[in-house]
C-alpha positions in Angstrom: -34.5 3.8 38.5 -35.4 4.8 35.0 -33.3 7.7 33.6 -35.3 10.3 31.7 -34.7 10.5 28.0 -33.1 13.9 28.2 -30.6 12.7 30.8 -29.9 9.6 28.8 -29.2 11.6 25.7 -26.8 13.9 27.7 -25.1 10.9 29.1 -24.6 9.3 25.7 -23.1 12.6 24.4 -20.7 12.5 27.3 -19.8 8.9 26.6 -18.9 10.0 23.0 -16.7 12.7 24.4 -14.9 10.2 26.6 -14.5 7.8 23.7 -13.1 10.7 21.6 -10.5 11.4 24.3 -9.6 7.7 24.5 -9.2 7.4 20.8 -7.2 10.5 20.6 -4.7 9.0 23.1 -4.8 5.5 21.8 -4.6 6.4 18.1 -3.3 9.9 17.4 -0.9 10.4 20.3 0.2 6.7 20.0 0.8 7.1 16.3 2.8 10.3 16.7 4.9 9.0 19.6 5.5 5.7 17.9 6.7 7.5 14.8 9.0 9.6 17.0 10.4 6.5 18.7 10.9 4.7 15.3 12.7 7.7 13.9 15.0 7.8 16.9 15.6 4.1 17.5 14.5 2.3 14.4 11.6 -0.1 13.7 13.3 -2.8 15.8 12.4 -0.9 19.0 8.7 -1.4 18.4 7.4 -4.2 20.6 4.1 -4.8 18.7 4.9 -7.0 15.7 1.9 -5.7 13.7 2.9 -2.1 14.2 6.6 -2.9 13.5 5.5 -4.5 10.1 3.4 -1.4 9.3 6.3 0.9 10.2 8.4 -1.0 7.7 6.0 -0.2 4.9 4.7 3.0 3.6 3.4 5.6 6.0 -0.1 5.6 4.4 -0.5 1.9 5.4 0.1 2.7 9.0 -2.2 5.7 8.9 -4.9 3.7 7.1 -4.7 0.9 9.7 -5.2 3.5 12.4 -8.2 5.0 10.6 -9.7 1.6 10.2 -9.3 1.1 14.0 -11.1 4.4 14.7 -14.0 3.5 12.4 -14.4 0.0 13.9 -14.2 1.5 17.4 -16.8 4.1 16.6 -19.1 1.6 15.0 -18.8 -0.8 17.8 -19.4 2.0 20.4 -22.5 3.2 18.5 -23.8 -0.4 18.7 -23.0 -0.5 22.4 -24.9 2.7 23.0 -27.9 1.4 21.0 -27.9 -1.6 23.2 -27.7 0.6 26.3 -30.7 2.6 25.1 -32.7 -0.7 24.6 -31.7 -2.2 27.9 -34.6 -2.6 30.4 -34.8 0.4 32.8 -34.0 -1.8 35.8 -30.7 -2.9 34.3 -29.8 0.3 32.5 -27.9 2.0 35.4 -25.7 -1.0 35.9 -25.0 -1.2 32.2 -24.2 2.5 32.1 -21.8 2.1 35.0 -20.1 -0.7 33.2 -19.7 1.5 30.1 -18.3 4.3 32.2 -15.8 2.0 33.9 -14.7 0.7 30.4 -14.3 4.3 29.1 -12.2 5.2 32.2 -10.0 2.2 31.6 -9.6 3.1 27.9 -8.5 6.6 28.8 -6.2 5.3 31.5 -4.7 2.8 29.0 -4.2 5.6 26.5 -2.4 7.7 29.1 -0.2 4.6 29.9 0.6 4.1 26.2 1.5 7.8 25.9 3.7 7.7 28.9 5.4 4.6 27.8 6.0 5.9 24.2 7.3 9.1 25.6 9.7 7.3 27.9 11.0 5.4 24.8 11.4 8.6 22.8 13.1 10.5 25.7 15.1 7.8 27.5 15.3 5.0 25.0 13.6 2.5 27.4 10.1 1.3 27.9 8.3 1.7 31.2 6.9 -1.8 30.9 
């Protein structure tokens, strides 16, 4: 079934909303809770070696790395939506469903990262 252009446009806007939520959780909330955990328990408590190395350096480097991640994610997502728009109508719904599932997993992953970081800050132990 072919989706009318107006509905497709609304759907793409909704996808951007969901990506924004996912990036807020995976970047902003993760960064703040990671900084909180590092302040309380030190850099050695960070399990990700790249983040641990960035935490050992200047704060601007950690923030810049997160900004680069956001720009790359947004650029890749824009390319994905362009590909969705150009997908033949008979395959578009399946592709859209795949995008929706991926966005749902990103948001769920962001919530898991937030919960884990919060557990480290509050209890000093990871959930994982």
